[in-house]
N, CA, C and O atoms as a GROMACS GRO file, in nm:
protein
  440
    1MET      N    1   0.083  -0.120   0.000
    1MET     CA    2   0.000   0.000   0.000
    1MET      C    3   0.086   0.126   0.000
    1MET      O    4   0.057   0.220  -0.073
    2ALA      N    5   0.192   0.127   0.081
    2ALA     CA    6   0.280   0.244   0.087
    2ALA      C    7   0.346   0.271  -0.047
    2ALA      O    8   0.360   0.386  -0.088
    3SER      N    9   0.388   0.165  -0.116
    3SER     CA   10   0.452   0.184  -0.247
    3SER      C   11   0.353   0.240  -0.349
    3SER      O   12   0.392   0.315  -0.438
    4LEU      N   13   0.226   0.203  -0.337
    4LEU     CA   14   0.124   0.256  -0.426
    4LEU      C   15   0.106   0.406  -0.404
    4LEU      O   16   0.095   0.482  -0.500
    5LEU      N   17   0.104   0.449  -0.277
    5LEU     CA   18   0.093   0.592  -0.246
    5LEU      C   19   0.213   0.668  -0.299
    5LEU      O   20   0.199   0.778  -0.352
    6PHE      N   21   0.332   0.611  -0.284
    6PHE     CA   22   0.453   0.675  -0.334
    6PHE      C   23   0.447   0.690  -0.486
    6PHE      O   24   0.482   0.795  -0.539
    7ALA      N   25   0.403   0.587  -0.554
    7ALA     CA   26   0.395   0.590  -0.701
    7ALA      C   27   0.296   0.697  -0.748
    7ALA      O   28   0.318   0.761  -0.851
    8ILE      N   29   0.188   0.715  -0.674
    8ILE     CA   30   0.090   0.816  -0.711
    8ILE      C   31   0.145   0.957  -0.684
    8ILE      O   32   0.120   1.048  -0.762
    9ALA      N   33   0.217   0.975  -0.575
    9ALA     CA   34   0.268   1.106  -0.537
    9ALA      C   35   0.390   1.148  -0.618
    9ALA      O   36   0.411   1.268  -0.636
   10ALA      N   37   0.471   1.055  -0.666
   10ALA     CA   38   0.596   1.087  -0.733
   10ALA      C   39   0.582   1.183  -0.851
   10ALA      O   40   0.663   1.274  -0.862
   11PRO      N   41   0.483   1.167  -0.940
   11PRO     CA   42   0.473   1.260  -1.054
   11PRO      C   43   0.454   1.406  -1.012
   11PRO      O   44   0.499   1.495  -1.084
   12THR      N   45   0.389   1.433  -0.900
   12THR     CA   46   0.370   1.572  -0.860
   12THR      C   47   0.501   1.636  -0.818
   12THR      O   48   0.515   1.757  -0.834
   13TRP      N   49   0.597   1.561  -0.767
   13TRP     CA   50   0.727   1.617  -0.731
   13TRP      C   51   0.800   1.666  -0.855
   13TRP      O   52   0.866   1.770  -0.850
   14ALA      N   53   0.789   1.594  -0.965
   14ALA     CA   54   0.860   1.629  -1.088
   14ALA      C   55   0.805   1.757  -1.149
   14ALA      O   56   0.871   1.816  -1.235
   15GLN      N   57   0.687   1.801  -1.109
   15GLN     CA   58   0.626   1.919  -1.167
   15GLN      C   59   0.634   2.040  -1.076
   15GLN      O   60   0.562   2.137  -1.096
   16PHE      N   61   0.720   2.037  -0.977
   16PHE     CA   62   0.734   2.149  -0.886
   16PHE      C   63   0.776   2.272  -0.963
   16PHE      O   64   0.872   2.267  -1.040
   17THR      N   65   0.706   2.383  -0.944
   17THR     CA   66   0.737   2.506  -1.016
   17THR      C   67   0.764   2.624  -0.925
   17THR      O   68   0.769   2.738  -0.972
   18GLY      N   69   0.781   2.600  -0.796
   18GLY     CA   70   0.806   2.708  -0.701
   18GLY      C   71   0.949   2.756  -0.703
   18GLY      O   72   1.026   2.724  -0.793
   19GLN      N   73   0.985   2.836  -0.599
   19GLN     CA   74   1.120   2.892  -0.589
   19GLN      C   75   1.224   2.780  -0.592
   19GLN      O   76   1.211   2.679  -0.524
   20GLY      N   77   1.327   2.800  -0.671
   20GLY     CA   78   1.433   2.702  -0.682
   20GLY      C   79   1.415   2.608  -0.799
   20GLY      O   80   1.506   2.533  -0.833
   21ALA      N   81   1.298   2.610  -0.862
   21ALA     CA   82   1.273   2.521  -0.973
   21ALA      C   83   1.344   2.567  -1.100
   21ALA      O   84   1.377   2.486  -1.187
   22GLN      N   85   1.369   2.698  -1.111
   22GLN     CA   86   1.432   2.751  -1.231
   22GLN      C   87   1.548   2.840  -1.193
   22GLN      O   88   1.554   2.892  -1.082
   23VAL      N   89   1.639   2.857  -1.286
   23VAL     CA   90   1.754   2.944  -1.266
   23VAL      C   91   1.725   3.076  -1.336
   23VAL      O   92   1.702   3.079  -1.457
   24ALA      N   93   1.726   3.185  -1.260
   24ALA     CA   94   1.702   3.317  -1.316
   24ALA      C   95   1.828   3.368  -1.386
   24ALA      O   96   1.938   3.321  -1.356
   25THR      N   97   1.812   3.462  -1.477
   25THR     CA   98   1.927   3.519  -1.548
   25THR      C   99   1.932   3.671  -1.533
   25THR      O  100   1.931   3.743  -1.633
   26PRO      N  101   1.936   3.720  -1.411
   26PRO     CA  102   1.945   3.866  -1.392
   26PRO      C  103   2.087   3.916  -1.419
   26PRO      O  104   2.182   3.837  -1.425
   27THR      N  105   2.100   4.046  -1.434
   27THR     CA  106   2.232   4.106  -1.443
   27THR      C  107   2.287   4.124  -1.302
   27THR      O  108   2.212   4.114  -1.204
   28VAL      N  109   2.415   4.150  -1.291
   28VAL     CA  110   2.474   4.177  -1.160
   28VAL      C  111   2.408   4.301  -1.100
   28VAL      O  112   2.381   4.304  -0.980
   29ALA      N  113   2.383   4.403  -1.180
   29ALA     CA  114   2.318   4.525  -1.130
   29ALA      C  115   2.181   4.493  -1.069
   29ALA      O  116   2.145   4.548  -0.965
   30GLU      N  117   2.106   4.404  -1.134
   30GLU     CA  118   1.974   4.366  -1.082
   30GLU      C  119   1.986   4.288  -0.952
   30GLU      O  120   1.906   4.307  -0.860
   31ILE      N  121   2.085   4.200  -0.944
   31ILE     CA  122   2.107   4.124  -0.820
   31ILE      C  123   2.140   4.219  -0.706
   31ILE      O  124   2.087   4.204  -0.596
   32LEU      N  125   2.227   4.315  -0.732
   32LEU     CA  126   2.268   4.409  -0.628
   32LEU      C  127   2.152   4.500  -0.586
   32LEU      O  128   2.141   4.536  -0.468
   33ALA      N  129   2.065   4.538  -0.680
   33ALA     CA  130   1.954   4.628  -0.651
   33ALA      C  131   1.843   4.559  -0.572
   33ALA      O  132   1.783   4.619  -0.483
   34LYS      N  133   1.815   4.432  -0.605
   34LYS     CA  134   1.706   4.359  -0.540
   34LYS      C  135   1.750   4.216  -0.513
   34LYS      O  136   1.700   4.123  -0.577
   35PRO      N  137   1.843   4.196  -0.419
   35PRO     CA  138   1.890   4.060  -0.392
   35PRO      C  139   1.782   3.974  -0.327
   35PRO      O  140   1.707   4.019  -0.241
   36VAL      N  141   1.777   3.849  -0.371
   36VAL     CA  142   1.684   3.751  -0.314
   36VAL      C  143   1.769   3.637  -0.260
   36VAL      O  144   1.824   3.557  -0.336
   37ASP      N  145   1.780   3.628  -0.128
   37ASP     CA  146   1.863   3.526  -0.066
   37ASP      C  147   1.817   3.387  -0.109
   37ASP      O  148   1.699   3.353  -0.100
   38GLY      N  149   1.913   3.307  -0.155
   38GLY     CA  150   1.883   3.171  -0.197
   38GLY      C  151   1.840   3.156  -0.341
   38GLY      O  152   1.824   3.044  -0.389
   39GLN      N  153   1.822   3.267  -0.413
   39GLN     CA  154   1.781   3.260  -0.553
   39GLN      C  155   1.894   3.200  -0.638
   39GLN      O  156   2.009   3.241  -0.627
   40MET      N  157   1.858   3.104  -0.723
   40MET     CA  158   1.955   3.047  -0.817
   40MET      C  159   1.963   3.138  -0.938
   40MET      O  160   1.861   3.175  -0.996
   41VAL      N  161   2.086   3.174  -0.975
   41VAL     CA  162   2.106   3.266  -1.088
   41VAL      C  163   2.211   3.211  -1.184
   41VAL      O  164   2.296   3.130  -1.147
   42ARG      N  165   2.202   3.258  -1.308
   42ARG     CA  166   2.301   3.227  -1.411
   42ARG      C  167   2.352   3.362  -1.461
   42ARG      O  168   2.274   3.445  -1.508
   43VAL      N  169   2.484   3.384  -1.450
   43VAL     CA  170   2.544   3.507  -1.497
   43VAL      C  171   2.662   3.476  -1.588
   43VAL      O  172   2.728   3.373  -1.573
   44GLN      N  173   2.687   3.566  -1.682
   44GLN     CA  174   2.801   3.551  -1.772
   44GLN      C  175   2.885   3.678  -1.764
   44GLN      O  176   2.832   3.789  -1.763
   45GLY      N  177   3.017   3.659  -1.759
   45GLY     CA  178   3.105   3.774  -1.751
   45GLY      C  179   3.248   3.730  -1.726
   45GLY      O  180   3.293   3.627  -1.777
   46HIS      N  181   3.319   3.809  -1.645
   46HIS     CA  182   3.461   3.787  -1.624
   46HIS      C  183   3.498   3.799  -1.477
   46HIS      O  184   3.441   3.879  -1.403
   47LEU      N  185   3.594   3.718  -1.435
   47LEU     CA  186   3.653   3.734  -1.302
   47LEU      C  187   3.756   3.846  -1.315
   47LEU      O  188   3.848   3.837  -1.397
   48LEU      N  189   3.742   3.950  -1.236
   48LEU     CA  190   3.831   4.064  -1.244
   48LEU      C  191   3.955   4.048  -1.158
   48LEU      O  192   4.065   4.089  -1.195
   49SER      N  193   3.936   3.987  -1.041
   49SER     CA  194   4.049   3.970  -0.949
   49SER      C  195   4.018   3.862  -0.846
   49SER      O  196   3.902   3.827  -0.822
   50LYS      N  197   4.125   3.812  -0.786
   50LYS     CA  198   4.112   3.716  -0.676
   50LYS      C  199   4.132   3.795  -0.548
   50LYS      O  200   4.234   3.861  -0.530
   51ILE      N  201   4.033   3.789  -0.459
   51ILE     CA  202   4.038   3.863  -0.333
   51ILE      C  203   4.116   3.783  -0.230
   51ILE      O  204   4.205   3.835  -0.162
   52LYS      N  205   4.081   3.656  -0.218
   52LYS     CA  206   4.149   3.561  -0.129
   52LYS      C  207   4.114   3.422  -0.177
   52LYS      O  208   4.048   3.408  -0.280
   53SER      N  209   4.156   3.322  -0.106
   53SER     CA  210   4.130   3.184  -0.145
   53SER      C  211   3.981   3.162  -0.172
   53SER      O  212   3.898   3.183  -0.083
   54GLU      N  213   3.948   3.121  -0.293
   54GLU     CA  214   3.812   3.088  -0.336
   54GLU      C  215   3.716   3.207  -0.338
   54GLU      O  216   3.595   3.188  -0.342
   55THR      N  217   3.768   3.331  -0.334
   55THR     CA  218   3.685   3.451  -0.337
   55THR      C  219   3.735   3.544  -0.447
   55THR      O  220   3.854   3.578  -0.452
   56TYR      N  221   3.644   3.585  -0.536
   56TYR     CA  222   3.679   3.662  -0.654
   56TYR      C  223   3.584   3.780  -0.672
   56TYR      O  224   3.474   3.782  -0.617
   57THR      N  225   3.628   3.879  -0.749
   57THR     CA  226   3.541   3.986  -0.795
   57THR      C  227   3.499   3.950  -0.936
   57THR      O  228   3.583   3.921  -1.022
   58PHE      N  229   3.367   3.952  -0.961
   58PHE     CA  230   3.310   3.914  -1.090
   58PHE      C  231   3.235   4.034  -1.147
   58PHE      O  232   3.175   4.111  -1.073
   59SER      N  233   3.238   4.049  -1.280
   59SER     CA  234   3.161   4.154  -1.346
   59SER      C  235   3.099   4.101  -1.475
   59SER      O  236   3.160   4.023  -1.548
   60ASP      N  237   2.976   4.144  -1.499
   60ASP     CA  238   2.910   4.113  -1.626
   60ASP      C  239   2.898   4.238  -1.712
   60ASP      O  240   2.832   4.236  -1.816
   61GLY      N  241   2.962   4.346  -1.670
   61GLY     CA  242   2.955   4.472  -1.742
   61GLY      C  243   2.852   4.568  -1.686
   61GLY      O  244   2.853   4.686  -1.719
   62THR      N  245   2.760   4.518  -1.601
   62THR     CA  246   2.659   4.604  -1.540
   62THR      C  247   2.692   4.638  -1.396
   62THR      O  248   2.632   4.729  -1.338
   63GLY      N  249   2.786   4.566  -1.338
   63GLY     CA  250   2.824   4.586  -1.199
   63GLY      C  251   2.923   4.480  -1.157
   63GLY      O  252   2.953   4.388  -1.233
   64GLU      N  253   2.974   4.493  -1.035
   64GLU     CA  254   3.069   4.398  -0.980
   64GLU      C  255   3.012   4.335  -0.853
   64GLU      O  256   2.945   4.402  -0.774
   65ILE      N  257   3.039   4.206  -0.836
   65ILE     CA  258   2.988   4.133  -0.720
   65ILE      C  259   3.095   4.034  -0.673
   65ILE      O  260   3.173   3.983  -0.754
   66VAL      N  261   3.098   4.009  -0.544
   66VAL     CA  262   3.188   3.909  -0.490
   66VAL      C  263   3.131   3.771  -0.519
   66VAL      O  264   3.011   3.748  -0.505
   67MET      N  265   3.219   3.681  -0.560
   67MET     CA  266   3.177   3.545  -0.595
   67MET      C  267   3.266   3.445  -0.522
   67MET      O  268   3.388   3.454  -0.527
   68GLU      N  269   3.202   3.350  -0.455
   68GLU     CA  270   3.272   3.241  -0.389
   68GLU      C  271   3.273   3.122  -0.484
   68GLU      O  272   3.167   3.072  -0.522
   69ILE      N  273   3.393   3.076  -0.522
   69ILE     CA  274   3.405   2.960  -0.611
   69ILE      C  275   3.497   2.858  -0.546
   69ILE      O  276   3.616   2.883  -0.531
   70ASP      N  277   3.441   2.744  -0.505
   70ASP     CA  278   3.524   2.637  -0.449
   70ASP      C  279   3.625   2.591  -0.553
   70ASP      O  280   3.594   2.586  -0.672
   71ASP      N  281   3.743   2.557  -0.509
   71ASP     CA  282   3.846   2.508  -0.600
   71ASP      C  283   3.796   2.391  -0.684
   71ASP      O  284   3.832   2.378  -0.800
   72ASP      N  285   3.712   2.305  -0.624
   72ASP     CA  286   3.657   2.189  -0.696
   72ASP      C  287   3.565   2.230  -0.811
   72ASP      O  288   3.549   2.154  -0.907
   73ASP      N  289   3.504   2.350  -0.802
   73ASP     CA  290   3.412   2.396  -0.906
   73ASP      C  291   3.480   2.483  -1.010
   73ASP      O  292   3.419   2.516  -1.112
   74PHE      N  293   3.605   2.520  -0.986
   74PHE     CA  294   3.678   2.608  -1.079
   74PHE      C  295   3.713   2.530  -1.205
   74PHE      O  296   3.750   2.413  -1.196
   75PRO      N  297   3.701   2.593  -1.323
   75PRO     CA  298   3.734   2.522  -1.448
   75PRO      C  299   3.878   2.472  -1.448
   75PRO      O  300   3.966   2.531  -1.386
   76LYS      N  301   3.901   2.362  -1.520
   76LYS     CA  302   4.036   2.303  -1.527
   76LYS      C  303   4.129   2.387  -1.614
   76LYS      O  304   4.250   2.391  -1.589
   77GLN      N  305   4.075   2.456  -1.717
   77GLN     CA  306   4.160   2.537  -1.802
   77GLN      C  307   4.190   2.672  -1.735
   77GLN      O  308   4.114   2.715  -1.648
   78PRO      N  309   4.298   2.738  -1.774
   78PRO     CA  310   4.334   2.866  -1.714
   78PRO      C  311   4.226   2.972  -1.738
   78PRO      O  312   4.164   2.976  -1.844
   79VAL      N  313   4.203   3.056  -1.638
   79VAL     CA  314   4.104   3.163  -1.646
   79VAL      C  315   4.174   3.293  -1.609
   79VAL      O  316   4.237   3.303  -1.503
   80SER      N  317   4.162   3.394  -1.696
   80SER     CA  318   4.216   3.526  -1.667
   80SER      C  319   4.101   3.626  -1.670
   80SER      O  320   3.985   3.588  -1.690
   81GLU      N  321   4.131   3.753  -1.650
   81GLU     CA  322   4.027   3.856  -1.653
   81GLU      C  323   3.968   3.873  -1.793
   81GLU      O  324   3.866   3.940  -1.809
   82LYS      N  325   4.030   3.814  -1.895
   82LYS     CA  326   3.980   3.823  -2.032
   82LYS      C  327   3.897   3.701  -2.071
   82LYS      O  328   3.837   3.699  -2.178
   83THR      N  329   3.893   3.600  -1.986
   83THR     CA  330   3.821   3.476  -2.014
   83THR      C  331   3.673   3.494  -1.977
   83THR      O  332   3.642   3.524  -1.863
   84LYS      N  333   3.584   3.474  -2.073
   84LYS     CA  334   3.440   3.484  -2.045
   84LYS      C  335   3.393   3.352  -1.986
   84LYS      O  336   3.421   3.245  -2.039
   85ILE      N  337   3.321   3.362  -1.875
   85ILE     CA  338   3.271   3.243  -1.806
   85ILE      C  339   3.121   3.255  -1.781
   85ILE      O  340   3.064   3.364  -1.784
   86GLU      N  341   3.060   3.140  -1.757
   86GLU     CA  342   2.921   3.134  -1.713
   86GLU      C  343   2.919   3.068  -1.577
   86GLU      O  344   2.980   2.963  -1.556
   87VAL      N  345   2.848   3.131  -1.485
   87VAL     CA  346   2.840   3.080  -1.348
   87VAL      C  347   2.693   3.058  -1.312
   87VAL      O  348   2.609   3.145  -1.333
   88ILE      N  349   2.665   2.942  -1.257
   88ILE     CA  350   2.534   2.916  -1.197
   88ILE      C  351   2.560   2.907  -1.047
   88ILE      O  352   2.645   2.831  -1.002
   89GLY      N  353   2.486   2.986  -0.972
   89GLY     CA  354   2.508   2.988  -0.829
   89GLY      C  355   2.390   3.044  -0.753
   89GLY      O  356   2.286   3.076  -0.809
   90GLU      N  357   2.411   3.056  -0.624
   90GLU     CA  358   2.305   3.100  -0.533
   90GLU      C  359   2.340   3.235  -0.474
   90GLU      O  360   2.452   3.257  -0.428
   91VAL      N  361   2.243   3.327  -0.475
   91VAL     CA  362   2.262   3.458  -0.415
   91VAL      C  363   2.265   3.441  -0.263
   91VAL      O  364   2.180   3.372  -0.205
   92ASP      N  365   2.364   3.504  -0.201
   92ASP     CA  366   2.378   3.498  -0.056
   92ASP      C  367   2.380   3.641  -0.004
   92ASP      O  368   2.470   3.719  -0.034
   93THR      N  369   2.278   3.676   0.075
   93THR     CA  370   2.271   3.810   0.132
   93THR      C  371   2.321   3.807   0.275
   93THR      O  372   2.317   3.703   0.341
   94GLY      N  373   2.368   3.921   0.322
   94GLY     CA  374   2.415   3.932   0.459
   94GLY      C  375   2.370   4.065   0.517
   94GLY      O  376   2.342   4.159   0.444
   95LEU      N  377   2.363   4.072   0.648
   95LEU     CA  378   2.319   4.195   0.713
   95LEU      C  379   2.423   4.305   0.705
   95LEU      O  380   2.388   4.423   0.699
   96ARG      N  381   2.551   4.268   0.706
   96ARG     CA  382   2.657   4.368   0.714
   96ARG      C  383   2.749   4.370   0.592
   96ARG      O  384   2.860   4.421   0.600
   97ARG      N  385   2.702   4.315   0.481
   97ARG     CA  386   2.782   4.313   0.359
   97ARG      C  387   2.690   4.309   0.238
   97ARG      O  388   2.574   4.269   0.248
   98PRO      N  389   2.743   4.349   0.122
   98PRO     CA  390   2.662   4.340   0.000
   98PRO      C  391   2.636   4.194  -0.038
   98PRO      O  392   2.705   4.105   0.012
   99PRO      N  393   2.538   4.170  -0.124
   99PRO     CA  394   2.511   4.033  -0.168
   99PRO      C  395   2.631   3.973  -0.240
   99PRO      O  396   2.713   4.044  -0.298
  100GLU      N  397   2.640   3.841  -0.236
  100GLU     CA  398   2.744   3.765  -0.304
  100GLU      C  399   2.677   3.653  -0.382
  100GLU      O  400   2.557   3.627  -0.366
  101ILE      N  401   2.755   3.586  -0.467
  101ILE     CA  402   2.708   3.467  -0.535
  101ILE      C  403   2.798   3.351  -0.495
  101ILE      O  404   2.920   3.360  -0.506
  102GLU      N  405   2.736   3.243  -0.448
  102GLU     CA  406   2.810   3.121  -0.416
  102GLU      C  407   2.794   3.029  -0.538
  102GLU      O  408   2.686   2.974  -0.563
  103ALA      N  409   2.903   3.012  -0.611
  103ALA     CA  410   2.898   2.935  -0.737
  103ALA      C  411   2.877   2.788  -0.711
  103ALA      O  412   2.934   2.730  -0.618
  104GLU      N  413   2.794   2.728  -0.795
  104GLU     CA  414   2.776   2.582  -0.794
  104GLU      C  415   2.839   2.518  -0.915
  104GLU      O  416   2.883   2.403  -0.910
  105SER      N  417   2.845   2.594  -1.026
  105SER     CA  418   2.914   2.546  -1.145
  105SER      C  419   2.970   2.666  -1.221
  105SER      O  420   2.911   2.774  -1.225
  106VAL      N  421   3.086   2.642  -1.280
  106VAL     CA  422   3.154   2.746  -1.357
  106VAL      C  423   3.205   2.681  -1.486
  106VAL      O  424   3.267   2.575  -1.482
  107ARG      N  425   3.178   2.746  -1.600
  107ARG     CA  426   3.231   2.693  -1.725
  107ARG      C  427   3.284   2.808  -1.810
  107ARG      O  428   3.231   2.919  -1.808
  108VAL      N  429   3.389   2.778  -1.884
  108VAL     CA  430   3.448   2.875  -1.976
  108VAL      C  431   3.364   2.875  -2.104
  108VAL      O  432   3.331   2.770  -2.158
  109LEU      N  433   3.330   2.996  -2.150
  109LEU     CA  434   3.252   3.009  -2.273
  109LEU      C  435   3.346   3.026  -2.392
  109LEU      O  436   3.456   3.080  -2.379
  110PRO      N  437   3.302   2.979  -2.508
  110PRO     CA  438   3.386   2.993  -2.628
  110PRO      C  439   3.398   3.138  -2.672
  110PRO      O  440   3.465   3.167  -2.772
   0.00000   0.00000   0.00000
């Protein structure tokens, strides 16, 4: 009986359309103006500088934001300030600092 209930309920999980179901594509300026903590975003641009271990300044041309990129998520090929990348990550807001993006995946664009 329990497996029958699970089988009936399973299709509704696959159709979830609430927060977190999709990745938004705002600009950095839009993220900074109206940050939504926990929002998944996709941004394209360049790493401008390394602030410290796994912490970088990122820009898409509309603004600059701090980005946390774990070494495990960093692309294998060399990345400079001229390399265009795409980052999918989560907006992280704080009470005493501007919003940041915690990267979940990073890829070099052609």
